[in-house]
C-alpha atoms as one frame of an Amber mdcrd trajectory, in Angstrom:
protein
  79.793  96.822  68.326  81.626  99.967  67.339  81.899 102.776  69.846  83.630
 105.154  67.426  81.875 108.524  67.329  79.895 107.741  70.499  80.321 108.880
  74.064  82.706 106.522  75.833  80.995 104.297  78.392  81.492 105.751  81.852
  83.547 103.777  84.328  84.874 103.839  87.853  87.091 101.117  89.306  89.843
 100.571  91.830  93.321 101.244  90.500  97.016 101.289  91.284  97.064 105.102
  91.521  98.066 104.617  95.162 100.057 101.389  95.220 100.226 101.381  99.026
  96.521 101.574  99.882  94.992 100.375  96.587  91.882 102.342  97.518  92.079
 105.101  94.887  89.589 104.732  92.083  90.012 105.795  88.499  87.111 107.043
  86.397  86.443 108.419  82.943  85.784 111.855  84.442  89.396 111.913  85.733
  90.461 112.323  82.102  87.979 115.018  81.118  89.724 117.608  78.961  92.526
 115.195  77.999  93.006 112.500  75.428  92.872 109.008  76.927  94.401 105.824
  75.563  92.387 103.133  77.326  93.581  99.616  76.707  92.353  96.265  77.924
  94.553  93.214  78.282  93.710  89.659  79.422  95.743  88.986  82.579  98.738
  89.919  84.690 101.626  87.434  84.942 101.211  86.153  81.384 103.424  86.354
  78.305 102.288  89.054  75.858 100.618  91.354  78.404 103.796  92.531  80.154
 105.328  93.509  76.819 102.392  95.824  76.163 102.119  97.252  79.668 105.845
  98.029  79.815 105.891  99.224  76.198 103.282 101.897  76.938 105.007 102.780
  80.218 108.425 103.192  78.624 106.985 105.712  76.160 104.582 107.572  78.433
 106.366 110.894  77.834 105.459 110.690  74.129 101.786 110.257  75.020 101.924
 113.115  77.511 103.647 115.331  74.944 100.480 114.804  72.869  98.244 115.726
  75.820  97.216 112.116  76.411  97.129 109.820  79.409  97.214 106.021  79.388
  95.151 103.594  81.448  95.553  99.819  81.312  92.716  97.556  82.457  92.327
  93.856  83.134  89.872  91.792  85.144  92.563  91.031  87.751  92.285  92.518
  91.240  94.336  95.513  92.371  96.213  93.094  94.636  97.346  91.042  91.653
  98.272  94.291  89.849 100.382  95.355  92.845 102.139  91.982  93.041 102.895
  92.211  89.294 104.226  95.759  89.656 106.340  94.721  92.659 107.924  91.928
  90.617 110.941  92.926  88.508 110.666  92.663  84.743 113.361  89.988  84.566
 111.296  87.801  86.918 107.966  87.946  85.038 106.710  91.211  86.476 106.402
  94.698  85.055 108.145  96.694  87.784 107.306 100.383  88.090 104.612 101.533
  85.632 104.206 105.210  84.684 100.404 105.100  84.530  97.720 103.337  86.579
  96.264  99.904  86.030  92.532  99.591  86.608  90.909  96.553  88.164  87.744
  95.508  86.342  87.134  92.638  88.738  83.359  93.012  88.272  83.897  92.756
  84.483  81.410  95.597  83.983  83.828  97.898  82.175  85.039  95.131  79.846
  81.407  94.307  79.094  80.515  97.969  78.474  83.404  98.297  75.999  82.391
  94.949  74.427  85.768  93.258  74.939  84.856  90.648  77.567  85.221  86.960
  76.728  82.348  85.885  78.962  83.198  82.195  79.344  86.824  82.985  80.258
  86.233  86.098  82.352  89.048  87.997  80.629  89.199  90.879  78.176  90.272
  90.729  74.571  93.035  93.121  73.581  90.913  96.219  73.096  92.275  99.734
  72.702  90.228 102.932  72.619  91.376 106.492  72.032  88.948 108.855  73.736
  89.050 112.583  72.976  88.951 115.394  75.575  85.136 115.573  75.287  84.751
 111.877  76.122  84.019 110.634  72.584  85.627 107.450  71.284  87.643 108.370
  68.177  89.448 105.072  67.575  89.066 101.464  68.589  90.813  98.246  67.759
  89.992  94.854  69.246  91.744  91.604  68.534  92.499  88.177  69.946  94.736
  87.443  72.880  97.981  86.260  71.317  99.045  89.383  69.386 100.344  92.498
  71.127  99.680  96.017  69.936 102.133  98.501  68.447 102.891 101.548  70.586
 104.222 103.276  67.443 100.867 102.793  65.706  98.885 104.061  68.690 101.045
 107.202  68.847 100.678 107.673  65.072  96.883 107.356  65.206  96.657 109.682
  68.216  98.690 112.341  66.396  96.605 111.840  63.236  93.345 112.276  65.140
  94.663 115.473  66.670  95.363 117.033  63.255  91.656 117.210  62.483  92.620
 116.616  58.865  92.560 113.771  56.387  95.587 111.553  56.951  96.502 109.175
  54.112  97.917 105.663  54.481 101.181 105.565  56.436 100.828 109.240  57.383
 103.341 110.256  60.036 103.475 113.289  62.331 105.013 116.253  60.529 103.681
 115.221  57.132 100.973 117.163  55.320  97.384 116.081  55.564  95.153 115.903
  52.497
């Protein structure tokens, strides 16, 4: 099901916003007035997932320069997220992350965004760019074994913000059609 052009499904879930207490929730309304890159990944402590989570974290300033925030979501608990974030990258963890991870332990958010693999209880790799008014402007969903490109997400975000027609391989700074 495509969500593009529709209001993003509302959500509220526990997050790593406060890594000490793990009691701070994150919701769609927290990002009102900003662009949001919302991405789902299968599980913490796996192989491809940490490359994506750290890839987005390492380039967070580029997203913020475009007026966007990033939120990663899996069906793991906030306790698993914290353990993963407290584990150094060279030991299978992700270390410090520059954006929160949401815990969709109820699987409701993954279901609402149509990325849940029901019989496995994990999310596909789904990524949604939501505009400041809460409308989904971009979505891509694919299987578990292929990570996403941070360069492509930044390119698409910048293209969406032009409001113009962006041809194949358009890059920021180039003319639109």
